[in-house]
N, C-alpha and C positions, 0 to 999 in steps of 0.2 A: 656389617654384622648379619643382617637378614635381607635377602633380595628375593622378591617374588615377581615372576613374569607370566603374564597372561594366564592366570589361574582360574580354572573353571571347575565347578563341582555341582552335581545335581543328584538328588535322591529320588529315584523313579522319575516322575515328570516334574518334580519340584526343583527349579533352578535356585541354588543357594548362593553360589559365587559365580560371577559372570565377567571374566576377563580382568582380574585384579592384577595391577602392577604397583609394586610398593617397594621402596628402599628405606630401610631403617639403619641409620648409622650407629657406630659404636659410641656408647656413653650417652646417658640421658634417660628420661622417663617418658614413655609414649603410651597414651591411652587410646584403646580401640573402642569406639563408641558406636551406638546405633540402636534402633528399636528392636524389640523381640522379632526374631526371624530375619534380621538383616545380614546374618552370616558371620557374626563375631566369633562364636564358639567354633564354627566349622573352620574358619581361618586359623584360629589358634591351634586346633587339633591337627590341621594340615601341616603347620610348622613343626609340630611335635611328632609327626608321622603316624598319628592315630586315625587320620582320615586320608584316604588315597584320592588325589584329585583325578578328574576325568581328563584334564589337560593342563599343561603349564609346568613351570619349574620353580623350585624353592632351593635357595642356597643359604646355609648358616655357617658363618665364619669361613666363607669361601668354598665350602664343600656342598656339592649337590646332594641333597638328602636321599636321592634315589640310588646313589652309589654305595652308601654305607650308613649304618645306624650309629656309628661311633660319635657323631656330632651330638647325640643326646646326652653324652657325658658332660657336655658344656652347658647344659640347661638345667635350671632348677624350676620346678613347676608346682604351683599351688592350684589344685582343681577347685571348682566352685563347690562341689559336694565331695567330701572325703569319706569314702566307705571303709572305715577301719574295722578290723576283726573285733567284734564286741567282747570276746573272751580274753583278749590280751590286755595286760596292764600297760599303762603309758610308758613306763621305763622299758618294758619288753619290746614295744613297737619301735622306740627310738634306737635301741640297741640293734634290733633286726635290720633297720634301714642303714645304720652305720656299717654293719657287717656286710650287707649286700653291696654297698658302694665302695667300701674299703678305701676311704679317703679321710684325710684330717677333717675334723668337724668342730663346730663351735657351739655344740648343743648346750653345754652347761651355762654359758652366758645367756643364751636365749631362754632357757628354762627359768632363770632368775628374772630376766627382763619381763616375761609374761606371767610371773608368779605361779609357775606350775609345780613347784616343789611339793606342795601338799597333795597333789594329784598323781604323783609318780607311781604310787602303789595301787591306784584305783584302776578298775577295768574300764576300757574305753566305752563299753556299752552303758555304763552308769553315768557318763559325763553329760553335762548340758551342751547345747549346740555351741555356745560361746567358748566353752572350755575346749571342745573338740577343734574349734577353729584356731585356738592358740597352739594346740598340738600340731595342727596342720602348718602353721607358720614356722614353728621350730623345725619341722622336717624340711621345709622349703629353704630356709635361710641358713641352715647349719653347715652347708658346704659352700666352698668358694668357687662359684661358676660365673663365667662372664655374662651369661644371659639368664634373666629371671622372668618367668611368666606368671602373673598373678590374675586368676579369674575370680572376680568379686571377693577381694581379700578382706573387706570390712565386715562381711556377714557375721552377725551375732556378737560383735565385739562391744565391750563396754567403753565409755569415754576415755578412761585412762589407757586401756590397751590400744585404742585407736590412735591416741597421741603417740604412744611408743612405736606403733607400726609406721606412722608417717616419719618419725625420726629415723627409724631403721631403714626405710626406703631411701631417704635422702643420704644416709650414711653410705649405703651401697652405691648410690649414684656418685658420691664423692670419691669412691674408689675406682671409678671409671667403668662401672658396669652398665649394661643396657637392661632396662626394665620395661616390660610390656604389661599393661594393666587393662582389664575390662571392669567396668563398674557402672552401676546405675545411680551412684551417689555423686551428683554433680559438684557439690562443695568439696568433696574429697579429690575429685579429678582436677578441679581448678587449682587446688592448693599444691598438689604434688607434680602435675604434668608439665613437661617442657613443650610437648607437641601432642596434638590429637589427630586421629584418623577416624573420620566419621563414615560408617558404611550405611548404605541405603539400597535396599533391594539387590544385594549382592555386588554392588559397585562402590567405589570410593567416591563419595560426594564431596568430601573436603579433607585436605591434609595441610596442617600448619599450626601456628600458635593460637592460643585462645584469643589474644588481642586481634589477630588477623580474622578470626571467625566473627568476632563482634563487629569489626569494621565491615566485613563482607555482607553481613546480615542487617547492619544498621541498628543493632540492638545494644542497649546500655550495659547489659551484664550477660554472663555465660549462660545461665539458665534460660533467659529469654531468647538468646541466639539459637540454642538447641531447640527450643519450642517452636521457633519460627520455621526451622527446617522441617520439623514434623508436621506443622500446619500446612506447609506447601505440599508435603507428600500426601496428606489426607484430603487435600482440596479436590 
């Protein structure tokens, strides 16, 4: 699904990614974790073509992303912060995205799932952060793409919406999709992830299951396993 070879990226003198090699197979939920500044967002944006690496190659669905931008049609992306036009109504934004992508969509089911019907005629600038995130989720999941990238998807969600999001993610997994997630909410990561990739100082510190991480760190639970890595890094 995604193959990354010897990926390097720096901004001025700041080295953000330093020789990343990573293979992500088709099907399953993969969490990309790490402390602030570890390179998570840069890695995600490099896969999306939003950041140009200084060195290395990325292939998505067997296509080197340097050769063509068509691979992006196979990705649905939820950004951490959605900058919606404040003067547009919710229904206008959904229609605009549908018209731009010109593909079958599942927006009505998702609107009902996240209880957005009462907000369809409201302008985006008047919505709360949590409601904007629900709109963000509808826009992300309403198309049928094999790769879904979710950057902090739980931000601002109420408990019911969070339960529905987790069910939705697992539903997409059952359909054979590959889902990449970044999140600071360890309980969420532990509940939904099949595998984690932990970045530290621009390199992959660990790749594997949560059980493997707990065994490697000698810790009884996931949060303590992550904390032990960060403690070593700060020592």
